[in-house]
matplotlib code that plots the C-alpha trace (Angstrom):
import matplotlib.pyplot as plt

x = [26.6, 26.8, 24.6, 22.0, 21.9, 21.4, 18.8, 16.9, 17.2, 15.8, 12.9, 12.0, 12.1, 9.9, 7.5, 7.2, 6.4, 3.6, 1.8, 1.3, -2.0, -1.7, -4.0, -5.5, -3.6, -6.5, -5.4, -2.1, -1.6, -1.8, -0.4, -2.7, 0.2, 1.0, -2.3, -2.9, -5.6, -4.4, -5.4, -3.4, -4.3, -1.7, -2.8, 0.2, 0.4, -0.5, -0.9, -3.9, -5.4, -8.4, -9.3, -10.0, -13.6, -15.1, -14.7, -11.1, -9.1, -5.8, -2.7, -1.0, 2.8, 3.3, 1.9, -1.6, -5.1, -8.1, -11.3, -14.8, -17.2, -18.2, -15.5, -15.1, -12.3, -12.2, -9.9, -8.8, -10.1, -7.3, -8.3, -8.2, -10.2, -13.2, -13.1, -11.6, -12.7, -10.3, -9.5, -9.7, -7.1, -7.0, -4.2, -5.9, -5.2, -7.8, -6.2, -6.4, -8.2, -11.0, -11.2, -11.5, -14.6, -16.3, -15.0, -14.7, -15.9, -17.3, -16.1, -18.6, -17.7, -20.1, -18.7, -20.9, -24.1, -22.7, -22.3, -18.6, -19.3, -18.1, -14.7, -14.6, -11.9, -11.8, -8.4, -6.3, -3.4, -2.7, -5.4, -5.0, -8.6, -9.6, -12.9, -13.4, -15.1, -16.9, -16.1, -19.7, -19.1, -16.1, -17.6, -16.3, -13.0, -13.1, -15.1, -15.8, -16.0, -18.0, -16.8, -19.0, -18.1, -20.8, -19.3, -17.0, -15.5, -17.9, -16.6, -15.3, -13.1, -9.8, -10.6, -13.7, -13.8, -15.8, -13.0, -13.2, -9.9, -6.5, -6.1, -2.8, -3.3, -5.9, -5.8, -7.5, -5.5, -6.0, -7.2]
y = [-44.7, -41.8, -39.7, -42.7, -43.1, -39.2, -39.2, -42.1, -40.3, -37.3, -39.2, -41.0, -37.8, -36.0, -38.9, -39.4, -35.7, -35.7, -38.5, -36.7, -35.1, -31.5, -29.5, -26.3, -23.2, -21.1, -20.6, -21.0, -24.7, -25.7, -29.0, -30.5, -31.3, -27.6, -26.0, -24.5, -22.4, -19.0, -15.9, -13.9, -14.3, -12.9, -12.8, -14.7, -17.5, -20.8, -22.4, -20.3, -19.7, -21.9, -19.3, -16.9, -18.2, -16.3, -13.0, -13.2, -13.4, -15.1, -14.0, -11.3, -10.5, -12.9, -10.5, -9.4, -10.3, -8.3, -8.7, -8.6, -6.2, -8.9, -11.2, -13.3, -14.6, -17.3, -16.7, -18.9, -17.2, -16.6, -18.5, -15.2, -13.3, -15.4, -13.6, -10.1, -9.6, -8.9, -6.4, -7.3, -5.5, -5.3, -4.1, -3.0, -0.6, 1.5, 1.9, 5.0, 3.0, 2.2, 5.5, 7.2, 5.3, 5.0, 7.9, 7.1, 3.8, 2.4, -1.0, -2.8, -5.9, -8.5, -11.3, -13.9, -12.0, -8.8, -5.9, -4.3, -1.0, 0.6, 2.1, 5.0, 4.9, 8.4, 8.4, 6.4, 4.2, 2.1, 1.7, 0.0, -0.6, -1.9, -3.3, -4.1, -7.5, -8.1, -11.3, -12.4, -12.8, -15.0, -18.2, -20.7, -22.0, -20.0, -17.0, -15.8, -12.1, -10.9, -7.8, -5.7, -2.5, 0.0, 0.6, -1.3, -1.2, -3.1, -5.5, -3.6, -3.8, -3.6, -6.1, -8.5, -8.8, -6.8, -5.3, -4.0, -3.5, -4.9, -7.2, -7.5, -9.0, -9.5, -10.8, -11.1, -9.6, -9.5, -6.2]
z = [-33.5, -31.1, -33.5, -33.7, -29.9, -29.6, -32.1, -30.4, -27.1, -28.5, -30.2, -26.9, -25.0, -27.4, -27.6, -23.9, -23.4, -26.0, -24.2, -21.0, -20.2, -19.3, -17.0, -18.2, -17.2, -16.3, -12.7, -10.9, -10.4, -6.8, -5.5, -3.0, -0.8, -0.8, -0.2, 3.1, 4.8, 5.8, 7.6, 5.0, 1.2, -1.2, -4.9, -6.1, -3.4, -5.1, -1.7, -0.8, -4.3, -3.2, -0.9, -3.6, -3.6, -6.8, -8.7, -9.5, -12.8, -13.6, -11.9, -13.8, -13.9, -11.2, -8.4, -8.9, -10.1, -11.5, -9.6, -10.9, -9.3, -6.8, -5.3, -2.2, -0.1, 2.5, 5.6, 8.4, 11.6, 14.2, 17.4, 19.6, 17.1, 18.1, 21.6, 20.5, 16.9, 14.1, 11.4, 7.8, 5.6, 1.8, -0.4, -3.7, -6.6, -8.4, -11.9, -14.0, -16.8, -14.4, -12.6, -16.1, -16.9, -13.5, -11.3, -7.6, -6.4, -3.1, -1.9, 0.4, 2.6, 4.4, 6.6, 8.1, 7.4, 9.0, 7.1, 7.5, 5.9, 2.8, 1.8, -0.7, -3.2, -4.4, -6.2, -8.4, -7.2, -4.2, -1.4, 1.9, 3.3, 6.7, 8.0, 11.8, 12.1, 15.4, 17.5, 16.9, 13.2, 13.8, 15.5, 13.0, 11.8, 8.5, 7.2, 3.8, 3.2, 0.2, -1.5, -3.9, -5.9, -6.8, -10.2, -12.6, -16.1, -18.4, -21.1, -24.1, -27.0, -25.2, -22.6, -22.9, -19.1, -16.5, -14.3, -10.8, -9.0, -8.9, -5.8, -4.1, -0.8, 2.0, 5.6, 8.9, 11.8, 15.6, 16.9]

ax = plt.figure().add_subplot(projection="3d")
ax.plot(x, y, z, "-o")
ax.set_aspect("equal")
plt.show()
């Protein structure tokens, strides 16, 4: 009798699980109740994944994402930044595999129609780049920063994606 009850419980459990619809796992799943709008956007925080507007691939190793040659991030503008301006900081990696194909790269940024300049990434490894954003560009509650690389790794036999940089984190900070 115990064996029959155990078998029936197992069948019910398996049958119940197979009827559920599943969401595709192309992105980190975000519970709408947990989603927030933030000044700082880490690659691995599911609460801010929606702020990675475009140009990002799936989360890898639970900590980072590849970018495409053009990518964009939306930030919550700190209230005091509307008067004083802000500094945009980005933690990125230029991997050896990209550098061997492209050599040094330049990362340009634009926010609110204002060019923030370009940062040269002349060697492989970790990079922390900063861009000053004038108060005049920070007049709304949020701002989208557009990034563009002058060179990227084209799709190939090892990876079918066009790869730019490894994105770790980015944020808007008061000056």
